[in-house]
N, C-alpha and C positions, 0 to 999 in steps of 0.2 A: 578512594579517589574522589576529588571534587569535580563534578561534571555539570555543565550547563546544557540543557536540551532546549533548542529554540524552534518553536512550532509556528506554522502559519496561524494567522488570526481569523481566517475565514470561518473555521469551525472550532468548536470547543475541543478540549482534549480530556477524555475521548469525546467524539462527536455525538450529538443527541440523536442524529439520524444517519444520513449518508456521510462518508468521509474516510476514505481508506488511509491516507497518509497520517492524519491526526490520530486514527485508531492505533496505528503501528507505533507512533511516538508515545502514546499512552502505555502500550504494552512494554515497550523498551524502558521507559521511565520507571514504571512500577517494579519491573524485575530488577533494575539496578538498585533501587531503594531496598528491595527485599534482600539483595545480596550484601547490603551494608554500606553502599556508597552514598556520598552526600550529593544529592542531586537538586539542582534548581531548574524549574520548568518555566520558561517564558512562553506564555499562552494567554488566551482570553480569560477574564475573571470568572466566567461560569464553568471553567474547567474543574475537574475533580481529580485530586492526586494526593499521594502521601509524600511527595516531594515538596520542597519549598516553592510556592507559586509566586511568580512575579508578573502580574498582569499589567498590560498597558492599555487595554480596553476592558470595560466591564462585562461586555457580552460579545460572543462570537459574531462576526460581521454579517455572515450570510442571512441569518435569521433575525437580524436587528434592522428594523425599518429606518432608524436614524443612524445608520452605520457610517456615513461620510465616505471619504476617499480611502480605500484600503492601502494604497501606496504610502500615504502620509502616516497612517498608524504603524505600518511596518518599519518605516524609517525611524520613527520615534522609538520603537522597540529596539532596533539595532543600536541606536545611540545609548540606550540604557545598558544593553549587553556589553558594549565595549567600554563604557565608563566603569564597569565593574569586572572587566576581564581578568584582572589579577586575582580575583577571588576563586578562580577555577583553574584546575589543571588542564582541562580540555573543554572547548566549546563545540558542541555538535549541532550543526544547522540542518534544518529540513525545509529551507525556503527557496531552493533552487539557486539563485545567483545574486540576490540583492546585497548580500554581505561581502562579496568579493573585494570591492575597493577598500573597505575598512579592515578586512582581514589581512590584506596585503600590507597595509601601512602600520597596523598594530603589531604584527609579528607574533601574536600569541598562538599557541597550538589550536588550530581549528580544523574541523572536519565537516564536509557536506555530503549528505546522502541525497542523491538525485532520485526523485520518486516518479518522474514523468517520462514521456517519450523523448528521445534525443535525436531523432532524424529530421530535425528542423534546421534549415541552413543558418539562421542567425545564431543558433546555439553553438555551432562550430566557431563562428566569429568571436563570441564572447569568451569561449573556453580557450581559444588560442591566445586571446589577450591576457587571460588570467591562467595560463597553462600550469603554473606551479601549485594551484589550489588542490589540496588533498581531497580526493573524492571516493565515495563508495557507491557501487551500483547495487541494484536489488535483483539483478539477474545478469548472466553473461550476455544474453541476447540484447538487453537494454544498452549496454556500453559499446556495442559494435560500431555505431556511427561516429563515436569519438574514441576509437580504440587507442589513440596516441595520448590521451589525457592522463593526468596523474592519478591513476586508479590505485587505491591502497588495498581494496578487497571487494569481493562480491559477498553481500550478506543477505540471505533470504529472509523474508519476513517470518515471524513466529507468533504463536498464540499462547496465552497463559494456560497452564494446566487446569482442566475442569471448567474452562470458559464455556465450552459447548458440551452438551450431553450426548453420549454415544447412544444411537438408536439402532438396535440390532435388526429390526424388522423394516423392510422397505415400505414406503407408502404407495399411493396409487396415482400420484400426479408428478409431472415434471416441474422443476423450479427454474426460474430465471431471476437473478438478482443483479442490480447495478443501476446504470443510467439508461434512460430511453434516448439513445443516440445512434447515428448511422454506424459508428465503429463497433458498437456493442451488439448490433443486429438482433434486437428483439423480434423483428419481423421474421428473421430466419428461424429463431427459436419456435415461434408459433407454427411455422410451416413444418418443422421437424416433428413437433407434437402432433400436428394434423395427420401427417403421413404415418406416424407410428400408432395412431389411433388412441392417444392418451390425452387426458386433460393437462393443461398447463396453467400455472399461477405465476404472475410476473410481479415481483416486489421491486419497484424502481422509482427513481425520482425523474422529473422532467425539468431540466435547466431551461432558462429563457432562450438560450442560443439554439436549443433543440426543439422548441415549441412547434415550429412549422413541420419538422419531420414527424413529430408525434401526431399532429392533427391530420396530416395528409397520408402518412404511410402506416402508422401503427394503430391509431384510434379506430379506423374502419375494421381492422382485424379483430378488435376486442369484442365485436358483436357476434363472432362465430361461437358455436356451441363448444363448451369445454375450455374456454379461454377466460381467465379471471385476472383482472388488473387490481392488485392489492395496494399499490402506491408505495411511497417511501416508508421503510421500516427501520427501527433501531435494533440494537444488538440482542435484546431480550426476545423480541419477536422473531428475529432471524434464527435463533436457536431452534425454536419449534418449526419454523417454516422450512429450514433446510433439513432438520432431522426427520421430519415426516415425509420428505420427498422420496420418490423412487430414484431420481437422479437429478443432478444439476446440469442444465444446458449452458454452455459457455461458447456460443457460436460467433466469436469475435471476427472482425474484419480490419484489424489494425495491429501494429507491433506492440502488443501488451507488455509493459515493463515487468509485471509480476502476475497479478490476478489473485488478490487476497480472498475473494469469494471462493475460489477453488479449494483453498486449504481450510476455510471455514466449513465447507461441505464435508471434506474428508474427516475433519474432527468429529463430525456426527456419524461417520461411517457411510455417508452418502457418496456414491461414485460420481465422477464427472465425465461428461461427454463434451469435448472441447475441440475447436478448430485449431489447426496447426499454424498459429501465428505467435510472434514474439516469444515470450518465455514459457509457453504452454508445455513444451516437451521437457523443460527443466523441472516443472512442478508436478506433472502427471506421470505416474509410473504405469506404463501400459499394462493393462490386465490386472493391476493390483488396486490402484486408486481410480481407474477409469480408462477411457479410450481417447486417442487423438485421431481426428479425422480431417479430411480435406474436401469433402463435398456432401451434399444433402443425402444421397443414397447411403454413403458410409455412416453418416450420423444416425440415420434411421436404424441401420443394422446394429450400431453401437448401443442405441437405446434398448433394442431387443436383447442384447447381450448383457446389459447392465445388471439384470437380475441375477446373473451367476457370480457377480463380484462378491467375494467374501467381505462383508461389511466390517467384521472384526479385524481382518488383515488390512483393510483400508484405513481404519482408525489407528492401528498399530504403526503403519508406515508414516502416517501423519505425525505421531508422537516421536518417531525416530528422527524425522527430518525438519519439522516445523514448530518446535517449541520456543517459547519466549526465552527460556533459559539458554538455549543454544544460540539464539539471536544475540542476546546480551553478551554472552561470553565471546562471541566473534567480534562484536564491537569493542569490547574491552581489550582484545588483542590489538586492534588497530589503535586505540587510544594509547596503549603502552608503547607501541612502535613509534607513534608521533612524539611522545615524551622522550623516549630514548634517543630519537634523532635530534631533538632539540638539545638534549644534554651533551650528546656527542659533538654537536656543532660548537657548543659553548666551550668545550674542553680542547677542541682542535687548535693547533698553533696557528697564529695569524699568517695569512698568505702575503708574501712580500712582493711588491710590484717589480716586474722585470725591467 
């Protein structure tokens, strides 16, 4: 099958540091290539892939001081995609919604995976306007605010085999990975660690929009004994960071669409202690890969119980549920259904006006 994958230009594919969506696009692209499909990846020029790379910017925009206007660069990329649409059986977008007007008018088989939260009022307006757009959610929880939309499937994220090393022995610290932001609640993670009497290491980036929160709410907490701020890390460092942890704390306070960090920890055999928000209950298998909690006291108890989690069973459940091969096969099912629907429509007899 000839497939175009269209990624955001903010981060490279895969990202050098933080960047969940671009990381997933990379895993999907490489697995499709491994399975023998002809894949073209639209992404920044510093991306690394075995697919055919079509860059419209030389360098990912977030880390490029001369990046210019991201909207302009994405529109130029979309023009390139649709100029060459007939080269592909299916075009798979990971851009949220910029492609909708062109996809409607071109009529080529297109699919959009929505990677973010969907409980924002204006998203209902745009998706009612483009209600026919074929969509994929990354969890059942994510799609609920737009339950009436044209959902073709829910496809959970997956990781390539061997990407993370299984670590059978738990470490002596708690881990936090992600963004320093109010919805990710690093302050809550630090409090859980303090109450549990364990050190904590935080590997996270600070976006400009969250700088005030970091300076006023989080930075003062970093002075406490046993709290270490590692900063933003890439995939190689994350392997050791998560594998050597006693448990991953995921104390979120928002409708998390998926939570890639959770399955990265599970791949290492490291259990997860997560707050019951968004897709958490779809990802964490209670007592097998971790515990789902709804308050600080329960989180502290869960940390104490994390040591009894069988790390081999945790890793095995990850392999059963969250492999890149499973993710790619699920997407291929959707691609084939899109193509079958287009073929069926072209073969259907014309509808006569009454």
